[in-house]
N, C-alpha and C positions, 0 to 999 in steps of 0.2 A: 714288844722287848728288841727292835731292833734299834731303838729312837734310846732305849738306855744303854745298849753295848757302845754305841758312839759317843753318847756323852761320857761314858766311865772312859772309853780309850781318849777322849780329849783331855778330860782330867789327868788321864796318868802323863800324858804328853807332856803338860803344863808342869805337874810337878817333877817331870823327869830332866827338867828345863830342854825338852826339845820343839819348845813352840812357844810363841808370845803368847801371854798370857789373857789379854783383851778382860772381858768383864769377869775372869776367875782369878785374877791379878791377888798377892795379897797385899792385904791393906794394913798398914802398920798406924796405929792412935795418932801420931804427928804428922802424917801425911797432908801436904797440899795440893789438890787436884786442879788442873786449869782445864776444863770442861768447854765443849761446844757441841752444835752442831759442826758437820763436817762443813767446810770452805766457809768459814764463818771468822777467821782473823787467829784462828789459832795459833798458828806458826808465827806471826807477827807477836803476837802476845808473848809466845813461848821463847823467842829471842831477845824481845826487850827485856822479861825477868833473867833469862841467863846472864845477859850482859851487864846488868844490875849486882846480880848476883856471884858473877864470876869476872872478877877485874884483873887475874894476871895477865890473859891474854884475850882477843877479840873470839868470840863466839862464832864457830861456823857449822856448817853442815856435816863436817865430819867430826864435828866433839859435842855436839848436841846432845846425842844420846847418854852420854854420862855426865850431862849438868842438869837438863829438863827433859827426862826421857818419854817416849811413846811408849804405850801399854801396848801397842800393837806392833813393837820390831823387837826388843830385844826378850828373852825368855825370863819367867820368873825370878828363876833361879839369879840371874844377873841382877834384875831389879834389886833384890833382896840383899844384894851386897854392896850397893849404893849409899854414901854418907846419908845420916839421918841429921835434920827431918828432911825428907825429900820433897820434890817438888817435880810434878807428873803429869804430861798430856794425857788427858782421854775425851772422847766422843761418845761416852755411853750415858744411854737416858739415866733418869733419878737412879741413885745408887745409894742406899741409907748407910751403906758401909763407908761412904766417903764422909768425912765428919768437918774438913776446911774446903771450902770448895771456892773458886774464882770464877764465875760463867759469863764466858762471851758471848753475845747475841749481835746478829746482823740481819737488819732486812732483806727478808726471804725472797725479795723478787733479784735484788742482788746475788744473793747466795746460788738462785737458781742460775744465773750467766756465770758465775764463778766456777759451780759443778761442772758445766756443760763442760768448758772446754779442759776441766781436771779428767772428766771419763773420756774425752775423747784423746787425752796425753795418753792416759792410761790404754786406751784400743778398747774400751768397753762400750763404745760407740761406734759406727762404721762411721769412714769420712766421711759420708753426704749425708747424715743424719742433720736434720735442721733444729733451731733452737725448738721452734714451733712442735716438731714431733717428739724433742726430750721432755719437754714440759708436764707432760702425762706421768712420764716415769721419774720425774722427780717430785712431783707429788704423792707418787704411789709408793716412792721409795725403793723402786724395782732396780737399782743398781749401786755398785759397791759396797759401799759400808754397812747398809741396812742399819743404820739409826733410828728407824721409827719416821715419820712422817713430820716434817720442821714443827707444825706447831703442837704437836703432841710431845715433843722434847724439849721445846723451851718452857711449856706449863708444866712438865713434870718437874723443873728446878726449881720456877719462879713459884710454883705454888705449895711447894714443899721446902721451902729456902728455912722455915721458921723451925723445922725440926733438925735441922743441922747445927753444929756448934758455931762454924761462923761463916757466911755467906758473903760473897760482891759480886755487884752485877757490873759488867762492863759491855757497852756500846761498842762496834766496831765503830759508827761514825763519830763519838764522841770521841776517842782513839785517833781519829783521821784528824779531827779537828784541833786537837789541843793534846798530843801525845805526852807532853812534859807534865800537864797535870795530872791525865790520867795513870801515867806511871807512877807519881808521887802517889797516888792514891793506893797503887798498887802495893807500893814500899812499905806505906804505913800497915795495910792489911798483915804485911810480911814480917812486919816488927825489923823493918830495914833503914839504914839511913833513908832518907830523902833528898840529901842533899843536892842542891840545883846541880852541881857541875858532873856529879856521878848520875843523875836521872838525865842530863842533857847529852852525857858519852853514851849512855846506853840506848838514847832514842838517835842518836845519830850513827849507832853504828846498826840498829838495829831498822834502819830507812830502807823503803823500797828499792830506790837506786843502788844502794850497797848489797843489797841480798841478791839482787839479780846479778849483781858483779858476781857474788860468789857463786850463785847457782851456774852461770857458765863455765866457771873453772872446775868444781865439783861434783854437777848432776851425775856425771859417770862412776864415780865414787860414793857418793852417797847410797846408803844400802835403802833408803824411799825411793829415789828416783830412777834407780838403774832401770834398764829395758823400757823406758816411757820414751817415747814421741820426743826429739828433741825439739823440733820444730814447733813448738807449743808449750812457753814458760811456765814453770810451777808457781814462779812469783807473776803476777800479770801486773794489771794499772793501780792497784791496790788503792783504789778510790770508792767515793760513796755515790752513789744516784747511777750509777752508769746504764742500770737497768733501763731508763726513762727514754735511751737512745739504741739498746740492743731488743729488748721484748716488743713483740707488737701487743696492740691493744687485746686480742684475743687472749694471750698468753698471760699479761698482767690478771685480768680477769678471773682468768682461771685460778691462779694463784691466790688473788684476792677472795676469790670464793669460796676457796679451801681453808682459809686460815684468816679471813679477817678479825675476829675477835680477840687470835692471839697475837696478831699484829696489833692494836690496838692498845692489847696489855704491856707491850712492852714499849710504847711511842711511836707506833709507824701507822701512817695514817693509810688506808686503802684509798687510791685515788678515785676510786668509783663517788667516794663522797658516804656521809652515813646514811642519809634517806635512800639514795640509791642503793647501797651495799645493802642494807636491811631490806628492801625490797628485794633484791636477785636473789638471796639467800633464803626468801622466806619458803 
């Protein structure tokens, strides 16, 4: 009975515009969702897309919620008022109500490192918590968003993509290697101009260097980072493969043993090697 009351109370808060809707958001048929597991590059793609569709002025942390909003910040009432078709950020596991989805995936070993520093920034971890101590919490999804384990999240979208009207898979590593080519793919998916000048402009305005500069000036005013630690940046290195120098062999083994098949399914090779991986997980 208590769970039902809490669910009804939460639903009422969403409908009355007092709470960000999250999974209970109103979905329109023409909505397009940017979906990813947390710390997989969603904010970067969000700015790339926003700078592509919004050419009147550069996109900043202060206007992003009115251009490519998150379902975790604005109340549903405000989201419903935005011009359509809406492009919306989400970290939810598979949602059949989402009909057009751009899904961003990133090597979970790099996700682990990024998520560790993010949880330190949010003060969800004690300052003396090490990466090795954090990895079991990461694998169990024991902090922050409760988006489910990385492997379950990724496979929920990849395996169900044929049930959606439109689906585009983006790999963080491919965007890093050639952001212009990958953003052109996104432009085609959104039926937008893929003119090289417009794509290049969006890439330049969404570079890690440019976004770090904005974060330094705007982090106190951006609703998402208010109250977080200032000594840990939200926009960090924005590189691929950093896990090799950040994670211990034991931490790498834990992640690969948890999600090896899911990793291989989206193009990430466990460092244990296929034979050793299969032996260690048998």
